[in-house]
C-alpha positions, 0 to 999 in steps of 0.5 A: 458218469456214463450209465451205459457202461453199467446197463444190462439188457434182459427179458422182463420176467413177470415179477410184480415190482419190475412190471410195476416199474415198467408200467410206471416208466412207460406211462410217465414217458408217454404222458410227456412224449404224447402230451395233447394227443390223447383225451386227458386221463388216457394212459399208455398201458397197465400192469395187466398188459405188461405182465402179459408181455413179460409172460410171452417174452416180448419185453426187454428191460435195461437195468442199472444198479438194480433199477429199471431205466428203460424198456422196449417191446419186440414182436414178430410180424411175419417170418422175416419182419419184427417190430419194436415199440414201447421204447422208453428210457428214464428221463434221469438217464436220457442221453446216455445211450440206454434207448440206443442200447435197447434198439441195438439189442433187439436188432441184433437178437432178431437178425441172429434169428434170421429176420430181415427187417425191423420196423416200428410205428409212430403215432403223431398228430396229423395237422400239427408238429409235435416236438417229441415226434420230430425228435423221434423222426430224426432219431429213427432216420439217423439209425437207418429207418426209412419212413413210409407214407403216413396213414390215418390212425383210425385205419390202422388202429380204429380201437384207439380213435375214441381216446384221441384228443386231436386227429392223428396218423401213423407212420411205419419205419422200416430198416433192413437188418444185417446178420452179425 
């Protein structure tokens, strides 16, 4: 069965059950996707942060048959650039297009608002290859995102440095948006 045909994207409302579902999804997906990069016990987010994002309207969720199966956060960087992050899809629906649907949705939404560029940032180990980060690099470049030169994580996000288990860097990817 192709889940994408039954998936709808909507703004996350600050309802406790959906906030908990998004928080659990993000923490579970990032625990695997960033395994070994962080000090044990470090989580990606918590319900307070996700509630705040829901209230500000920056989280979108993919829902299938009433269940949250994916999420993405999008914010304005400046008058022409938006950024997405916190992209996750439930492993049970991986490969069905949920992640792509979420990216397409925010790209279209922000292009319609007159934004010219969408960007994202990937944190990856500096000295080793990480399978999930290689996958993401291939995915984003295939979708038209162009990576910039890496920068040490502690220069862009010094608040995260104490939680690192290995030296990491960040790579910003940018893509021009086309108005529909």
